[in-house]
C-alpha positions as CSV (number, residue, x, y, z in Angstrom):
1,X,74.8,37.2,193.2
2,X,71.9,39.6,193.8
3,X,69.2,41.0,191.6
4,X,66.8,44.0,191.5
5,X,64.1,44.9,189.0
6,X,63.7,48.7,188.4
7,X,60.4,49.6,186.8
8,X,60.0,53.0,185.1
9,X,56.7,54.6,184.2
10,X,56.5,55.9,180.6
11,X,53.9,58.4,179.3
12,X,52.4,58.8,175.9
13,X,51.3,62.3,176.8
14,X,54.9,63.2,177.6
15,X,55.9,61.7,174.2
16,X,58.1,59.0,175.8
17,X,56.2,56.2,174.0
18,X,54.4,56.0,170.7
19,X,51.9,53.6,169.2
20,X,51.8,52.6,165.5
21,X,48.6,51.8,163.5
22,X,48.7,48.3,164.8
23,X,48.9,49.5,168.4
24,X,52.5,48.3,168.8
25,X,54.3,50.4,171.4
26,X,57.9,51.7,171.1
27,X,60.2,54.2,172.7
28,X,60.5,57.7,171.3
29,X,63.7,59.8,171.3
30,X,62.4,61.5,174.5
31,X,61.6,58.1,176.0
32,X,65.1,56.8,175.4
33,X,66.8,59.9,176.9
34,X,64.4,59.6,179.9
35,X,65.4,56.0,180.5
36,X,69.0,57.1,180.2
37,X,68.6,59.2,183.3
38,X,68.5,55.8,185.0
39,X,70.9,53.9,182.8
40,X,73.5,56.6,182.8
41,X,75.1,55.6,179.5
42,X,77.7,58.1,178.1
43,X,77.3,59.2,174.5
44,X,80.2,60.3,172.4
45,X,80.7,61.7,168.9
46,X,84.0,60.9,167.2
47,X,85.7,63.9,165.7
48,X,86.0,62.3,162.3
49,X,84.1,59.7,160.3
50,X,85.3,57.8,157.2
51,X,83.0,58.5,154.2
52,X,83.4,58.4,150.5
53,X,87.1,57.5,150.7
54,X,88.2,60.2,153.1
55,X,87.9,61.3,156.8
56,X,85.3,63.9,157.3
57,X,84.0,66.1,160.2
58,X,81.3,64.4,162.3
59,X,78.6,65.2,161.6
60,X,79.4,65.5,157.9
61,X,77.2,67.9,156.0
62,X,76.6,67.7,152.3
63,X,75.1,70.9,150.8
64,X,73.0,71.6,147.7
65,X,74.2,74.0,145.0
66,X,72.2,76.8,146.7
67,X,74.0,76.2,150.0
68,X,71.1,74.5,151.8
69,X,71.6,71.2,153.5
70,X,71.0,68.1,151.3
71,X,72.3,65.3,153.5
72,X,73.9,64.9,156.9
73,X,75.9,61.8,158.1
74,X,76.4,61.4,161.9
75,X,78.1,58.7,164.0
76,X,77.6,58.3,167.8
77,X,79.0,55.9,170.4
78,X,77.3,54.8,173.6
79,X,79.1,53.3,176.6
80,X,77.4,51.7,179.5
81,X,78.2,49.5,182.6
82,X,75.6,46.7,182.8
83,X,75.7,43.8,185.2
84,X,79.4,44.0,185.7
85,X,80.3,44.4,182.0
86,X,81.2,47.5,180.0
87,X,79.2,47.6,176.8
88,X,80.0,49.9,173.9
89,X,77.8,50.4,170.8
90,X,77.9,52.7,167.8
91,X,75.4,53.9,165.2
92,X,75.8,55.9,162.0
93,X,72.8,57.7,160.5
94,X,72.5,59.3,157.0
95,X,69.7,61.9,157.1
96,X,68.6,63.0,153.6
97,X,66.4,66.1,153.8
98,X,64.8,65.5,150.4
99,X,64.1,61.8,151.0
100,X,62.6,62.6,154.4
101,X,60.2,65.1,152.8
102,X,59.1,62.6,150.1
103,X,58.6,59.9,152.8
104,X,56.6,62.2,155.1
105,X,54.3,63.4,152.2
106,X,53.8,59.8,151.2
107,X,52.5,59.0,154.7
108,X,50.2,62.1,154.6
109,X,48.5,61.1,151.3
110,X,48.2,57.4,152.5
111,X,46.1,58.6,155.4
112,X,44.2,61.4,153.6
113,X,43.3,61.0,149.9
114,X,42.5,64.8,149.6
115,X,46.1,65.6,150.4
116,X,47.4,64.4,147.1
117,X,48.2,61.4,144.9
118,X,50.9,59.5,143.0
119,X,50.7,59.9,139.2
120,X,52.7,59.0,136.2
121,X,55.5,61.5,135.6
122,X,54.4,64.4,133.4
123,X,50.7,63.8,133.7
124,X,50.1,66.7,136.2
125,X,50.5,70.4,135.7
126,X,52.1,72.8,138.2
127,X,49.6,75.2,139.7
128,X,49.5,77.7,142.6
129,X,47.7,75.0,144.6
130,X,49.9,72.0,144.2
131,X,53.5,70.8,144.7
132,X,55.1,68.1,142.6
133,X,58.1,65.9,143.7
134,X,59.6,63.2,141.4
135,X,59.7,59.8,142.9
136,X,61.6,58.0,140.1
137,X,61.9,58.2,136.3
138,X,58.2,57.1,136.0
139,X,56.3,58.4,139.0
140,X,55.8,61.7,140.8
141,X,54.0,62.8,144.0
142,X,51.5,65.6,143.6
143,X,50.2,67.2,146.9
144,X,47.7,69.9,147.6
145,X,49.2,73.1,149.2
146,X,45.9,73.8,150.8
147,X,46.0,70.6,152.9
148,X,46.9,71.3,156.6
149,X,49.0,68.2,157.0
150,X,50.9,69.0,153.8
151,X,51.6,72.5,155.1
152,X,52.8,71.0,158.4
153,X,55.1,68.6,156.6
154,X,56.5,71.4,154.4
155,X,57.1,73.5,157.5
156,X,59.1,70.6,159.0
157,X,61.0,70.3,155.7
158,X,62.1,73.9,156.0
159,X,63.2,73.3,159.6
160,X,65.1,70.2,158.5
161,X,67.0,72.2,155.9
162,X,68.4,74.4,158.6
163,X,68.7,72.0,161.5
164,X,69.3,68.6,159.9
165,X,72.7,68.3,161.4
166,X,71.1,68.3,164.9
167,X,68.4,65.9,163.7
168,X,71.0,63.5,162.3
169,X,73.0,63.8,165.6
170,X,70.0,63.0,167.7
171,X,69.1,60.0,165.6
172,X,72.6,58.6,165.8
173,X,72.6,59.1,169.6
174,X,69.2,57.4,169.8
175,X,70.2,54.4,167.7
176,X,73.5,53.9,169.6
177,X,71.5,53.9,172.9
178,X,68.9,51.5,171.5
179,X,71.5,48.9,170.9
180,X,72.3,48.7,174.6
181,X,70.4,45.9,176.4
182,X,68.8,48.2,179.0
183,X,66.8,49.9,176.2
184,X,65.5,46.6,174.8
185,X,63.4,45.4,177.8
186,X,59.7,44.7,177.1
187,X,57.2,47.6,177.5
188,X,54.3,46.2,179.5
189,X,51.3,47.1,181.7
190,X,49.8,49.5,179.1
191,X,46.8,51.5,180.6
192,X,44.7,54.5,179.7
193,X,43.1,55.9,176.6
194,X,44.8,56.9,173.3
195,X,46.9,60.0,173.8
196,X,47.2,59.5,177.5
197,X,48.4,55.9,177.8
198,X,50.9,54.8,180.4
199,X,53.3,51.9,180.3
200,X,56.0,50.2,182.3
201,X,59.6,49.2,181.3
202,X,61.3,46.9,183.8
203,X,65.1,46.7,183.7
204,X,66.8,43.8,185.6
205,X,70.2,44.4,187.3
206,X,72.5,41.7,188.6
207,X,75.2,42.6,191.1
208,X,77.6,41.2,193.7
209,X,78.1,44.1,196.2
210,X,75.5,46.7,197.3
211,X,78.0,49.5,196.5
212,X,77.9,48.3,192.8
213,X,74.2,49.2,192.6
214,X,73.8,52.2,194.9
215,X,74.2,54.8,192.2
216,X,71.6,53.1,190.0
217,X,69.2,52.9,193.0
218,X,69.7,56.5,193.8
219,X,68.9,57.5,190.2
220,X,65.8,55.3,190.2
221,X,64.5,57.0,193.4
222,X,64.9,60.4,191.7
223,X,62.7,59.1,188.9
224,X,60.1,57.7,191.3
225,X,60.8,54.2,189.8
226,X,59.6,51.1,191.5
227,X,62.6,49.0,192.9
228,X,61.9,45.3,193.6
229,X,64.5,43.1,195.3
230,X,64.6,39.6,193.9
231,X,65.8,36.5,195.8
232,X,68.0,34.4,193.6
233,X,68.6,30.6,193.8
234,X,71.3,28.7,192.1
235,X,70.1,25.9,189.8
236,X,71.9,23.8,187.2
237,X,75.4,24.7,188.3
238,X,76.1,28.4,188.0
239,X,72.7,29.5,186.6
240,X,70.4,31.5,188.8
241,X,66.6,32.1,188.8
242,X,64.2,34.2,190.9
243,X,63.0,32.2,193.8
244,X,59.4,33.2,193.1
245,X,59.8,32.1,189.5
246,X,61.2,28.8,190.5
247,X,58.2,28.1,192.8
248,X,55.9,29.0,190.0
249,X,57.8,26.7,187.6
250,X,57.4,23.8,190.1
251,X,53.7,24.5,190.5
252,X,52.9,24.2,186.8
253,X,54.6,20.9,186.1
254,X,51.3,19.1,186.7
255,X,49.0,21.6,185.0
256,X,45.8,20.0,183.8
257,X,45.5,20.8,180.1
258,X,41.9,19.3,180.0
259,X,40.3,21.9,182.3
260,X,38.8,23.9,179.4
261,X,39.8,22.5,176.0
262,X,38.4,25.5,174.0
263,X,40.0,28.1,176.2
264,X,43.2,26.2,176.3
265,X,43.2,25.9,172.5
266,X,42.7,29.6,172.0
267,X,45.4,30.4,174.4
268,X,47.7,28.0,172.6
269,X,47.3,29.9,169.3
270,X,48.2,33.2,171.0
271,X,51.3,31.7,172.7
272,X,52.4,30.0,169.5
273,X,52.4,33.4,167.8
274,X,54.3,35.0,170.7
275,X,56.8,32.2,170.8
276,X,57.5,32.6,167.0
277,X,58.1,36.3,167.6
278,X,60.6,35.5,170.3
279,X,62.4,33.0,168.1
280,X,63.0,35.8,165.6
281,X,63.6,38.7,168.0
282,X,65.6,37.1,170.9
283,X,66.7,33.6,169.8
284,X,69.8,33.5,172.0
285,X,67.8,34.5,175.1
286,X,65.1,32.0,174.3
287,X,67.6,29.2,173.9
288,X,69.3,30.1,177.2
289,X,65.9,30.2,179.0
290,X,65.0,26.8,177.7
291,X,68.4,25.5,178.9
292,X,67.8,26.9,182.4
293,X,64.1,26.0,182.8
294,X,63.7,22.9,180.7
295,X,67.2,21.4,180.2
296,X,65.8,18.2,178.7
297,X,63.8,20.1,176.0
298,X,65.2,21.5,172.8
299,X,63.8,24.2,170.5
300,X,61.7,21.7,168.5
301,X,60.3,20.0,171.6
302,X,58.9,23.1,173.2
303,X,55.5,22.3,171.6
304,X,55.4,19.4,174.1
305,X,55.2,21.9,177.0
306,X,51.8,23.0,178.3
307,X,50.5,26.5,178.0
308,X,51.6,27.7,181.4
309,X,55.1,26.4,180.9
310,X,55.4,28.1,177.5
311,X,54.0,31.4,178.9
312,X,56.6,31.2,181.7
313,X,59.4,30.4,179.3
314,X,58.6,33.5,177.2
315,X,58.3,35.7,180.2
316,X,61.6,34.5,181.6
317,X,63.4,34.8,178.2
318,X,62.3,38.4,178.0
319,X,63.9,39.3,181.3
320,X,67.4,37.8,180.5
């Protein structure tokens, strides 16, 4: 068995990645389609979907009484060959135009108090300068039509009423692709200033014959991706590990935890939080990594490992 790592550069400026208010990075729709130039997954839309007791056209459009689009339901299927296996995923998205408007305006007023407010129903009067949307039987959202972000959101709302079938289709395609393992590799090496940050996503590929990977390598070269060959060694029966990782693993067995107690303790807190995240996000990969790297240690005994061992365990689990 052979292995290569293919690293793709992703750009915030090109809208391939996005950061939330906590600076957590994730792929955008553009980013997912960009990575798919390497992955080469096929995306299909079934002709029919089953909804509300009957088979409907896909995407299925539900209109308001005035003929405008109220809701669109779309299903997409993604198919990919990955490490010798064919993987198929599907995703169904229900895109409600009115709910999307309410959600977007809610985000606007949460970031700009001059944009509007949430009031008890019936306590605000309609004027030429405001717009009122009911939230539920007790509350309503009142926004200022003079606010630039509100105007931008309403403009997007008008676009959604006309193009929501395309939006729902794009979202279902995105969600189907996101379920494939190639799109769930960690995004690392973040550099640059906000708005112009760059990041790296590294996708590992295992293969037997060179001909099985040639097409992927050619696609990677077209995207100026970094291709790194990895030497694999067999350990614990049929399991394999990078040779460099195995050497690193051996080198940390006698790590001196007493070198700097304060620094070690601070690092331990960070690693504990990261390990907890992995237990929730990738429990199966974490269990497999423990079995390969530390076969005599179970999930509860990981705390007995030193910091370098835990750091290596997390890094290895994320690449499986």
